[in-house]
Backbone as a chain_set.jsonl record, in Angstrom:
{"seq": "MPAAFACDNLELGYNGTPVLIVPEFAFESGRVYALLGPNGSGKTTLLRALNGFVKPKSGRILFFGELRCPVN", "coords": {"N": [[-30.779, -17.265, 49.52], [-27.367, -17.511, 48.778], [-25.578, -18.041, 45.646], [-24.162, -21.272, 44.83], [-21.558, -21.35, 43.696], [-19.905, -18.437, 42.746], [-18.471, -16.047, 40.582], [-16.507, -13.173, 39.806], [-15.013, -10.912, 37.567], [-12.914, -12.679, 36.945], [-9.725, -13.966, 36.271], [-7.765, -16.398, 34.878], [-4.786, -18.35, 34.567], [-1.609, -19.721, 33.434], [1.799, -19.648, 34.263], [2.143, -16.875, 33.684], [0.673, -16.584, 31.358], [-2.451, -15.719, 30.207], [-5.362, -17.746, 30.36], [-8.097, -17.935, 30.629], [-10.709, -15.608, 30.864], [-13.253, -14.383, 32.768], [-16.036, -12.423, 33.001], [-18.335, -12.447, 34.814], [-20.206, -14.944, 36.616], [-22.56, -17.357, 37.912], [-23.221, -20.329, 39.681], [-26.035, -21.915, 40.62], [-27.248, -23.57, 43.539], [-28.492, -26.915, 43.478], [-29.034, -27.126, 40.789], [-28.248, -28.332, 37.471], [-25.369, -28.065, 35.511], [-23.528, -27.611, 32.462], [-20.305, -27.539, 31.052], [-19.202, -26.422, 28.084], [-17.139, -26.446, 25.21], [-14.409, -25.907, 22.885], [-11.328, -27.867, 22.697], [-8.773, -26.737, 24.87], [-9.976, -24.368, 25.671], [-10.344, -23.602, 28.305], [-11.993, -24.961, 30.1], [-11.33, -27.07, 31.956], [-9.458, -25.692, 33.469], [-11.077, -23.748, 34.679], [-12.703, -25.419, 36.312], [-10.7, -26.46, 37.971], [-9.918, -24.126, 39.282], [-12.286, -23.499, 40.673], [-12.269, -25.571, 42.48], [-10.079, -24.962, 43.965], [-7.491, -25.598, 43.144], [-6.152, -24.094, 41.27], [-4.934, -20.888, 41.449], [-6.525, -17.792, 41.093], [-5.487, -15.132, 38.871], [-6.577, -12.64, 38.986], [-9.616, -11.15, 40.263], [-12.368, -12.835, 41.917], [-13.56, -15.735, 43.693], [-16.485, -16.983, 44.971], [-17.895, -19.071, 47.42], [-20.869, -20.185, 48.302], [-21.365, -17.54, 49.104], [-19.109, -16.86, 50.6], [-15.703, -15.833, 50.49], [-13.637, -17.787, 48.57], [-11.149, -18.12, 47.314], [-8.809, -16.012, 47.771], [-7.124, -13.29, 46.124], [-3.836, -12.166, 46.069]], "CA": [[-29.593, -18.103, 49.606], [-26.408, -17.156, 47.727], [-25.221, -19.083, 44.685], [-23.162, -22.222, 45.305], [-20.305, -20.751, 43.245], [-20.044, -17.194, 41.994], [-17.185, -15.45, 40.21], [-16.565, -11.916, 39.082], [-13.726, -10.415, 37.057], [-11.985, -13.782, 37.162], [-8.713, -14.216, 35.245], [-6.996, -17.592, 35.196], [-3.716, -18.616, 33.617], [-0.442, -20.471, 33.873], [3.107, -19.079, 33.917], [2.002, -15.546, 33.117], [-0.149, -16.589, 30.145], [-3.877, -15.835, 30.516], [-6.056, -18.844, 29.702], [-9.538, -17.732, 30.688], [-11.173, -14.391, 31.515], [-14.701, -14.502, 32.961], [-16.551, -11.213, 33.66], [-19.076, -12.903, 35.989], [-21.158, -16.038, 36.466], [-22.95, -17.988, 39.169], [-23.843, -21.64, 39.63], [-26.979, -22.021, 41.729], [-27.352, -24.871, 44.178], [-29.632, -27.72, 43.082], [-29.2, -27.112, 39.333], [-27.226, -29.065, 36.739], [-24.732, -27.225, 34.504], [-22.553, -28.253, 31.587], [-19.284, -26.664, 30.473], [-18.959, -26.852, 26.717], [-16.211, -25.63, 24.458], [-13.363, -26.671, 22.203], [-10.113, -28.179, 23.448], [-7.924, -25.588, 25.165], [-10.749, -23.142, 25.909], [-10.3, -23.248, 29.715], [-13.006, -25.668, 30.897], [-10.683, -27.749, 33.08], [-8.845, -24.654, 34.301], [-12.157, -23.182, 35.5], [-13.05, -26.399, 37.344], [-9.582, -26.505, 38.923], [-9.991, -22.91, 40.1], [-13.43, -23.629, 41.58], [-11.883, -26.537, 43.514], [-8.952, -24.446, 44.732], [-6.207, -26.098, 42.661], [-5.538, -23.025, 40.49], [-5.19, -19.596, 42.066], [-6.813, -16.764, 40.083], [-4.574, -14.006, 38.742], [-7.37, -11.515, 39.476], [-11.016, -11.482, 40.493], [-12.643, -13.597, 43.132], [-14.467, -16.877, 43.651], [-17.268, -17.086, 46.194], [-18.542, -20.357, 47.656], [-22.007, -19.875, 49.165], [-21.232, -16.172, 49.616], [-17.844, -16.632, 51.288], [-14.532, -15.809, 49.627], [-12.983, -19.102, 48.542], [-9.77, -18.059, 46.858], [-8.394, -14.612, 47.667], [-5.995, -12.934, 45.271], [-2.939, -11.255, 46.781]], "C": [[-28.639, -17.722, 48.476], [-26.125, -18.348, 46.81], [-24.158, -20.008, 45.27], [-21.76, -21.732, 44.945], [-20.641, -19.488, 42.481], [-18.65, -16.636, 41.735], [-17.433, -14.096, 39.587], [-15.158, -11.436, 38.772], [-12.614, -11.445, 37.229], [-11.027, -13.921, 35.977], [-7.849, -15.374, 35.714], [-5.916, -17.796, 34.15], [-2.591, -19.395, 34.264], [0.817, -19.761, 33.398], [3.01, -17.729, 33.201], [1.173, -15.461, 31.852], [-1.62, -16.725, 30.523], [-4.524, -16.953, 29.7], [-7.542, -18.553, 29.601], [-9.841, -16.438, 31.431], [-12.691, -14.461, 31.555], [-15.202, -13.247, 33.669], [-17.357, -11.543, 34.918], [-19.961, -14.09, 35.632], [-21.491, -16.573, 37.84], [-23.576, -19.346, 38.867], [-24.746, -21.733, 40.848], [-27.031, -23.444, 42.254], [-28.599, -25.597, 43.678], [-29.902, -27.741, 41.583], [-28.053, -27.884, 38.695], [-26.699, -28.157, 35.631], [-23.776, -28.063, 33.677], [-21.576, -27.196, 31.086], [-18.941, -27.215, 29.096], [-17.982, -25.908, 26.044], [-15.15, -26.486, 23.819], [-12.184, -26.962, 23.134], [-9.305, -26.9, 23.657], [-8.662, -24.301, 25.463], [-10.832, -22.758, 27.385], [-11.31, -23.95, 30.604], [-12.394, -26.317, 32.142], [-10.024, -26.745, 34.011], [-9.886, -24.012, 35.204], [-12.544, -24.147, 36.622], [-11.946, -26.512, 38.393], [-9.587, -25.283, 39.831], [-11.137, -22.996, 41.097], [-13.126, -24.587, 42.723], [-10.655, -26.112, 44.308], [-7.589, -24.916, 44.278], [-5.449, -25.074, 41.824], [-5.925, -21.706, 41.14], [-5.446, -18.551, 40.977], [-5.748, -15.673, 40.063], [-5.261, -12.727, 39.202], [-8.814, -11.97, 39.609], [-11.198, -12.256, 41.776], [-13.628, -14.719, 42.86], [-15.164, -16.948, 45.001], [-17.93, -18.46, 46.252], [-19.607, -20.127, 48.706], [-21.818, -18.534, 49.874], [-19.947, -15.86, 50.347], [-16.683, -16.721, 50.317], [-13.793, -17.126, 49.717], [-11.498, -18.98, 48.233], [-9.339, -16.608, 46.718], [-7.186, -14.431, 46.758], [-5.144, -11.945, 46.026], [-2.751, -9.98, 46.001]], "O": [[-29.066, -17.619, 47.326], [-26.395, -19.499, 47.154], [-23.352, -19.59, 46.101], [-20.875, -21.703, 45.8], [-21.56, -19.474, 41.662], [-17.761, -16.747, 42.579], [-18.445, -13.887, 38.919], [-14.246, -11.537, 39.592], [-11.498, -11.101, 37.618], [-11.458, -13.986, 34.825], [-7.276, -15.339, 36.803], [-6.104, -17.458, 32.981], [-2.609, -19.688, 35.459], [0.888, -19.322, 32.25], [3.719, -17.485, 32.225], [0.985, -14.368, 31.317], [-2.011, -17.739, 31.102], [-4.268, -17.09, 28.504], [-8.177, -18.886, 28.6], [-9.293, -16.196, 32.506], [-13.344, -14.582, 30.519], [-14.839, -13.013, 34.821], [-17.094, -10.978, 35.98], [-20.407, -14.227, 34.493], [-20.798, -16.286, 38.816], [-24.355, -19.493, 37.926], [-24.276, -21.639, 41.982], [-26.876, -24.404, 41.498], [-29.642, -24.975, 43.474], [-30.9, -28.316, 41.148], [-27.004, -28.066, 39.313], [-27.479, -27.551, 34.896], [-23.277, -29.093, 34.131], [-21.979, -26.086, 30.736], [-18.45, -28.337, 28.966], [-18.004, -24.702, 26.29], [-15.0, -27.659, 24.161], [-12.064, -26.379, 24.211], [-9.167, -26.084, 22.746], [-8.045, -23.237, 25.506], [-11.343, -21.683, 27.699], [-11.47, -23.567, 31.763], [-12.891, -26.129, 33.252], [-10.034, -26.936, 35.227], [-9.611, -23.756, 36.376], [-12.697, -23.726, 37.768], [-12.237, -26.645, 39.582], [-9.292, -25.393, 41.021], [-10.977, -22.603, 42.253], [-13.667, -24.434, 43.818], [-10.233, -26.818, 45.223], [-6.603, -24.658, 44.967], [-4.23, -25.173, 41.683], [-7.107, -21.438, 41.358], [-4.661, -18.44, 40.035], [-5.177, -15.33, 41.098], [-4.613, -11.832, 39.744], [-9.189, -13.04, 39.129], [-10.299, -12.326, 42.614], [-14.423, -14.659, 41.922], [-14.514, -16.97, 46.046], [-18.458, -18.947, 45.253], [-19.292, -19.899, 49.874], [-22.073, -18.405, 51.071], [-19.705, -14.702, 50.689], [-16.669, -17.573, 49.428], [-13.371, -17.54, 50.796], [-10.68, -19.673, 48.838], [-9.489, -16.027, 45.644], [-6.337, -15.315, 46.645], [-5.668, -10.976, 46.575], [-2.026, -9.088, 46.442]]}, "num_chains": 1, "name": "protein.A"}
């Protein structure tokens, strides 16, 4: 079974300013994860991207193996 969420080469940002660059990660189904970091480190931006509210500048997000948010 593929991971619930998987990302590779993900770059997120606002108005041309990069906020978060993630080489790769995966959240497996049935596990509990925590996002920790200082204010302004991109935690909320990552969650918004996983939910489809922020479009990645590059990379891809997979939801159970299917492309969730394509980059043009």
